[in-house]
C-alpha positions in Angstrom: 184.3 -49.7 120.9 184.0 -52.6 118.3 181.0 -55.3 117.6 180.8 -58.0 115.7 177.8 -59.1 113.1 177.6 -62.1 111.2 177.5 -62.7 107.6 176.7 -65.4 104.9 178.1 -66.4 101.4 175.7 -69.0 99.6 177.1 -69.4 96.1 174.7 -72.3 94.0 177.4 -73.1 90.9 176.6 -74.5 88.0 177.4 -78.3 89.6 177.7 -77.6 93.4 176.5 -74.8 96.1 178.8 -73.8 99.0 178.2 -71.9 102.1 180.3 -70.1 104.6 179.5 -68.2 107.4 182.0 -65.3 108.9 182.6 -62.8 112.0 182.9 -59.4 110.9 184.6 -56.8 113.4 182.6 -53.4 113.3 185.2 -50.0 114.6 184.4 -46.7 114.6 187.1 -44.4 113.8 186.4 -40.3 113.0 187.3 -38.7 109.3 188.8 -35.2 108.9 185.6 -33.4 110.1 185.8 -35.7 113.4 182.6 -37.5 112.4 182.3 -40.9 113.4 183.1 -43.5 110.7 182.0 -47.4 110.8 184.9 -49.7 109.4 185.3 -53.2 108.5 188.0 -54.1 110.6 188.1 -57.8 110.7 187.1 -61.0 108.7 187.5 -64.4 110.5 185.6 -67.8 108.2 184.1 -69.4 111.9 182.4 -72.1 108.5 182.9 -73.9 105.5 180.2 -76.3 104.3 181.4 -79.0 102.5 180.6 -79.0 98.1 176.8 -79.8 97.5 175.2 -80.9 93.8 173.2 -78.7 92.8 169.9 -80.0 92.7 168.2 -79.7 89.6 164.4 -80.3 88.1 165.2 -81.9 84.9 167.9 -79.3 82.9 165.8 -76.0 83.5 164.8 -75.7 86.8 166.4 -75.4 90.3 164.9 -77.9 92.8 163.3 -74.7 95.4 162.7 -77.6 98.4 166.1 -79.7 98.4 167.9 -76.6 98.1 166.5 -74.9 101.3 167.1 -78.6 103.0 171.0 -78.3 101.9 170.9 -75.0 103.2 168.8 -75.3 106.3 170.9 -78.4 107.6 173.9 -76.1 106.8 172.5 -73.9 108.6 172.4 -76.3 111.9 175.6 -77.3 111.3 177.2 -73.9 112.1 175.1 -73.7 115.0 173.3 -70.8 113.6 169.4 -69.6 113.4 168.6 -67.2 109.8 167.9 -64.3 112.1 171.2 -64.6 113.4 172.4 -63.5 110.5 172.9 -60.0 110.0 174.8 -59.7 106.6 176.2 -61.6 103.4 175.0 -62.4 100.2 172.9 -65.6 98.1 174.5 -65.1 94.3 173.3 -68.0 91.4 176.6 -68.6 89.4 177.3 -70.4 86.0 175.2 -72.0 83.3 172.5 -72.2 87.0 172.0 -68.1 86.2 169.8 -69.0 83.1 167.9 -71.6 84.8 163.8 -70.7 84.2 162.8 -70.0 87.9 166.8 -68.4 89.2 165.6 -65.4 89.8 162.9 -65.9 91.5 164.6 -68.6 93.6 167.6 -66.1 94.0 165.4 -63.8 96.1 163.4 -66.0 97.8 166.2 -67.1 99.8 168.0 -64.7 100.1 164.8 -63.7 102.1 165.1 -66.6 104.0 168.6 -66.6 104.9 169.1 -63.9 107.3 168.4 -60.1 108.1 170.0 -58.9 105.3 171.5 -60.9 102.8 171.9 -59.8 99.5 171.1 -62.0 96.0 172.5 -61.3 93.1 174.2 -62.4 89.8 176.3 -61.7 87.1 180.2 -62.4 85.3 181.5 -59.0 86.2 181.0 -59.2 89.6 181.8 -63.1 90.1 185.1 -61.9 89.0 185.7 -59.4 90.9 184.1 -61.0 94.4 186.6 -65.2 93.4 189.6 -62.2 93.3 188.6 -60.6 96.6 188.0 -64.0 98.3 191.3 -65.6 97.0 193.1 -62.8 97.8 194.4 -61.4 94.9 193.2 -57.8 95.7 194.8 -57.5 98.7 198.3 -59.2 97.3 198.0 -56.4 94.6 198.8 -54.1 97.0 201.9 -55.0 97.3 202.5 -56.9 94.6 204.6 -55.4 91.1 202.6 -55.0 87.9 198.6 -55.9 87.8 197.2 -59.5 89.0 194.9 -61.5 86.9 192.4 -63.6 89.1 190.0 -66.1 86.7 187.6 -68.0 88.0 187.0 -71.2 86.0 184.3 -73.4 87.7 181.6 -75.5 85.6 179.9 -73.5 83.3 182.3 -70.0 82.7 185.4 -68.8 83.4 185.7 -65.0 84.7 188.6 -62.9 85.2 188.9 -60.1 87.1 192.3 -57.6 87.0 193.7 -56.2 89.9 196.1 -53.2 90.4 197.1 -51.1 93.7 195.0 -53.0 96.0 191.5 -52.2 93.3 189.6 -53.9 90.2 190.6 -52.2 87.2 188.8 -54.7 84.4 186.6 -57.7 84.2 186.1 -60.1 81.4 184.1 -63.3 81.3 184.3 -66.6 79.0 181.9 -69.6 78.2 184.8 -71.8 79.3 184.5 -73.8 82.2 185.0 -78.1 83.1 181.5 -78.7 82.9 180.4 -77.1 79.8 181.3 -80.8 78.1 180.0 -83.8 79.9 181.3 -87.2 79.8 181.4 -91.1 81.1 184.4 -92.8 82.1 184.4 -94.6 78.9 184.5 -91.4 77.3 180.7 -91.0 75.8 179.4 -87.9 75.7 176.3 -87.1 77.6 176.1 -83.4 77.6 177.3 -80.5 75.6 176.2 -76.9 76.3 174.7 -75.0 73.2 177.4 -72.5 73.3 180.3 -74.8 73.3 178.3 -76.9 70.1 178.5 -73.8 68.3 181.8 -73.2 68.9 182.6 -76.5 67.9 180.3 -76.9 64.7 183.0 -73.6 63.4 186.4 -75.2 64.4 184.9 -78.8 63.3 186.0 -80.6 65.9 183.3 -83.6 66.0 181.8 -84.3 69.5 178.1 -85.2 69.7 176.4 -86.7 72.5 176.3 -90.3 72.7 179.0 -90.9 70.9 182.8 -92.2 72.3 185.1 -88.9 72.4 188.6 -90.1 71.4 192.0 -88.5 73.3 192.6 -86.3 70.4 189.4 -84.2 70.7 189.5 -83.7 73.7 192.7 -82.5 74.2 192.7 -80.5 71.0 189.4 -79.0 72.8 190.7 -78.1 75.9 194.5 -76.7 74.3 192.4 -74.1 72.1 190.3 -73.3 75.2 193.3 -72.4 77.1 195.1 -70.6 74.3 192.3 -68.5 73.3 191.4 -67.7 77.4 195.1 -66.1 77.7 195.4 -64.6 74.9 192.8 -62.3 75.6 193.8 -61.7 78.9 197.3 -62.3 78.7 198.1 -61.0 75.2 196.2 -58.2 74.6 193.7 -60.1 71.3 190.7 -58.2 70.4 188.1 -59.6 73.0 185.4 -59.2 70.2 187.5 -61.8 68.3 187.3 -64.6 71.0 183.5 -66.6 70.2 183.3 -67.5 73.8 183.2 -64.9 75.6 179.9 -62.9 76.6 178.1 -59.8 77.7 180.2 -56.3 77.5 183.9 -56.9 78.2 184.9 -54.1 80.8 185.6 -51.0 79.0 188.2 -50.6 81.6 189.8 -53.7 80.3 191.3 -52.4 78.1 193.3 -50.5 79.5 194.1 -53.2 82.2 195.1 -55.6 79.6 198.0 -52.8 78.5 199.7 -52.9 81.9 202.0 -55.3 82.8 200.1 -58.4 83.9 203.0 -60.3 86.4 201.0 -62.8 87.9 197.4 -65.2 87.1 196.0 -66.8 89.9 193.3 -69.5 89.1 190.2 -69.8 91.0 187.4 -72.2 91.1 186.9 -75.8 90.6 189.3 -76.0 87.8 191.6 -73.8 89.4 192.0 -76.6 92.5 192.5 -79.3 90.0 195.9 -77.8 88.4 196.8 -78.9 91.7 196.4 -82.7 90.6 198.4 -85.1 87.9 197.8 -84.4 84.3 195.0 -87.2 82.9 196.4 -89.5 81.5 193.7 -91.5 79.7 189.8 -90.9 79.4 188.5 -93.1 82.3 190.8 -90.4 84.3 189.7 -87.5 82.5 186.3 -88.2 82.9 186.7 -88.8 87.0 184.3 -85.6 87.4 181.6 -86.9 84.7 183.3 -83.5 82.7 186.4 -82.7 81.7 187.5 -80.3 84.1 190.6 -82.3 84.6 191.7 -82.1 81.3 191.2 -78.5 81.1 193.3 -78.1 84.3 196.1 -78.7 82.7 195.8 -77.9 79.8 196.1 -74.1 81.0 199.0 -75.1 83.0 200.4 -75.8 79.6 199.6 -72.8 77.7 200.9 -70.8 81.0 204.4 -71.6 80.1 204.2 -69.6 77.1 203.9 -66.5 79.3 206.5 -64.3 81.3 203.6 -65.0 83.9 203.7 -66.6 87.3 201.0 -69.3 87.8 199.0 -69.8 91.1 196.6 -71.8 91.7 194.6 -69.4 94.1 194.4 -69.9 97.8 191.1 -71.7 98.7 190.2 -71.7 95.1 187.4 -74.0 95.1 185.3 -71.8 98.0 187.4 -68.1 96.4 183.8 -66.8 95.3 181.4 -68.1 98.1 184.6 -66.7 100.4 183.6 -63.3 98.1 180.2 -63.3 98.7 180.1 -63.2 102.1 183.2 -61.5 103.4 183.7 -59.0 100.7 179.9 -58.1 99.6 179.2 -54.9 102.6 180.2 -51.5 103.2 179.2 -49.2 106.2 177.8 -46.3 105.6 179.1 -43.2 107.9 177.3 -42.2 111.2 176.1 -39.1 109.0 172.8 -40.9 108.1 169.1 -39.1 107.4 166.7 -42.4 107.1 162.5 -41.1 107.4 160.8 -44.5 109.4 160.3 -47.2 107.8 162.5 -46.4 104.7 164.7 -49.5 104.5 165.4 -51.8 104.0 165.7 -51.4 100.0 167.0 -53.6 97.7 168.4 -53.5 93.8 168.2 -49.5 93.5 170.2 -48.2 90.5 173.1 -45.4 91.0 172.5 -42.7 88.4 176.1 -41.0 89.3 175.9 -36.8 88.7 178.3 -35.1 87.0 179.5 -31.8 87.8 180.2 -29.1 85.2 184.0 -28.3 86.1 183.5 -26.3 88.2 181.9 -25.6 90.8 182.8 -24.0 93.4 180.6 -22.2 95.7 176.7 -20.8 95.7 177.8 -18.3 93.5 177.0 -21.0 90.6 173.6 -22.0 91.4 172.4 -22.5 88.2 175.3 -25.2 87.9 173.9 -27.2 90.4 170.8 -27.5 89.7 171.3 -27.3 85.7 173.3 -30.7 87.0 170.6 -32.2 89.7 168.5 -31.8 86.7 170.3 -33.8 84.5 170.8 -36.7 87.1 167.1 -37.2 87.8 165.9 -37.0 84.3 168.6 -39.4 82.8 167.2 -41.9 86.4 163.4 -40.9 85.1 164.2 -41.9 81.5 166.0 -45.7 82.2 164.3 -46.3 85.2 160.8 -45.2 84.7 157.6 -47.0 84.7 154.5 -46.7 84.1 153.1 -46.1 87.7 156.0 -42.9 88.2 155.5 -43.7 92.1 156.9 -46.9 91.5 160.0 -45.6 89.9 162.9 -45.9 92.5 166.7 -45.0 91.2 169.4 -43.4 93.9 171.3 -40.5 92.9 175.1 -40.5 93.5 176.3 -36.8 94.2 180.3 -36.5 93.8 182.1 -34.4 96.4 181.6 -30.6 95.9 183.5 -28.5 97.7 183.7 -26.3 99.7 180.3 -27.3 100.4 179.4 -24.6 103.1 175.5 -24.1 103.9 174.6 -22.4 100.7 175.8 -25.2 99.0 174.0 -27.6 100.7 170.9 -25.4 100.7 171.3 -25.4 96.3 171.7 -28.8 96.4 168.6 -29.7 98.9 166.4 -27.3 97.1 167.1 -28.7 93.4 166.6 -31.8 94.7 163.2 -31.0 96.2 162.1 -29.8 92.7 163.4 -33.0 90.4 161.7 -35.2 92.9 158.5 -33.1 92.4 158.6 -32.9 89.0 159.2 -36.7 88.1 156.4 -37.6 91.1 158.7 -39.8 92.9 157.5 -41.5 96.0 161.5 -41.7 97.9 164.5 -40.0 96.5 167.5 -41.8 97.2 170.9 -39.9 97.7 174.4 -41.3 97.5 176.4 -38.5 98.9 180.9 -38.6 98.5 181.0 -35.1 101.4 179.8 -36.0 104.9 176.1 -33.8 104.2 173.8 -37.1 104.2 171.9 -35.9 107.9 172.1 -32.4 107.6 170.9 -32.8 103.5 168.2 -34.5 104.6 167.0 -32.9 107.4 167.0 -29.8 104.2 165.4 -31.5 102.5 162.4 -32.6 104.9 162.0 -29.0 105.8 161.8 -28.2 102.1 159.0 -30.8 101.5 157.5 -29.8 104.8 158.3 -33.2 105.2 156.4 -34.7 102.2 159.3 -35.9 100.5 160.5 -39.1 102.0 164.4 -39.5 101.9 167.2 -41.9 102.4 170.4 -39.9 102.3 173.6 -41.9 103.0 177.1 -41.1 103.1 180.5 -42.5 102.9 179.7 -45.1 100.4 181.7 -45.6 97.2 179.6 -46.0 94.0 179.7 -46.2 90.6 177.2 -45.6 87.4 175.1 -48.5 87.6 176.0 -50.2 90.5 172.9 -51.5 92.1 172.2 -51.2 96.0 170.8 -52.9 98.2 170.8 -51.0 101.8 169.8 -52.5 105.5 168.1 -51.8 108.6 170.4 -49.4 110.8 172.5 -51.5 113.1 172.2 -49.4 116.7 171.3 -46.8 115.0 174.3 -45.3 113.6 174.8 -47.1 110.6 173.0 -48.5 107.4 175.0 -52.3 106.0 174.8 -51.4 101.8 175.8 -53.8 99.3 176.9 -52.6 96.2 176.2 -54.6 93.0 176.1 -55.4 89.6 173.0 -57.4 88.6 173.5 -58.7 85.2 172.0 -62.1 84.8 174.2 -64.4 83.4 177.7 -65.4 85.2 180.9 -67.7 87.2 182.2 -70.9 88.6 183.5 -73.3 91.4 183.5 -77.2 92.3 185.5 -80.3 93.4 187.2 -82.5 90.4 185.7 -79.7 88.0 184.1 -79.2 91.1 183.2 -76.7 88.5 180.7 -74.4 90.7 
């Protein structure tokens, strides 16, 4: 029997704020072990709000009351109340992510927006969400070669490589339509710091308060476009790119070695690629920035590469669609959670590494050593002055055969480590369908003294963060897997540059 849940995506970008509501259908199927598994079987967008200018107070803060008014109006337009929203995501993207009050606003809005709405920001995550929302991930399942989706908005360009239905690398750049802002006569009204430093190094004369000539604007966007595509498509060393930011995903190196056959562009600049090239300074600045010229420059630069260039479907809303529709995973039905522990937010993941081979309970010392190492790593990385406040999740990879003896060895080691590190809460993510049995075993071994949450059938990697909702229908737990790296992307009209 299928159940329908309601999801919201809220993207607070450099220049615009967007809201999307979706209906997700959840169905049940059975695994090879005949245990029921829950999957999202259908995703339908039921409401797409208009673009709203992101309200700011001066240059340093987001205007929370004005933002709350925008969101309240969108809920009203969608005929929904926050308490009717089951899941979703609020993300802060582009230059908005570095406003002084961004972090607190992000989590406050998440708490006000629905029953289990997660808060997140970060260029790598946004790149993946935009690629999912644009459809590049699904398209890569049947396409030959690798698909690159680059989401270019007001403050950043975030790229994700997709192959065979999965993301294989991400990269992030300080390249966006709103990083240089103009009046219709070409007078520069704002240049973002990262770009100002680059302009100085390049010897390009652009100053706030002065008129920018057509040739220099053309040269800026030409160099940005060539730099972007050289790194994404030609394999140039990202460390040599002065406008790259963050730490390029290590897998992006391998991704760029693969055969890239299609380049998709989403975000506000992607949408502008479908418009005619600007013919004068007034047309460049029709949205108050250089987005239209940047869009045309990317089209020109792509002509020199043997790839198919396309504007992503629904380009301007790719990230917000990804946030509202693609953030959620569902746990298996064999979960264990002591009462009152859920929901939980922003739990970092330590992925345990089994020695090779660990095949049975005759190697208890190997099982114990691997678990001790994972807990020690978590304690060292996420410990605090108060040990009882320390929280992290340990991801336990598949172990076969997972007999009761093996299960008990794992439970004994986990219980011992939790006691040794004085963990107030033990959180485990299992690849085997063992969460409920493992949780019960830990309960018995600790005589109920070790609070525990055990989930299975969730795909996580080392360094991910988890948000876990309350049990739905008493059967499965909604989980959002994310990367919280504060600094990010995205979309807008005109340069609707996020």
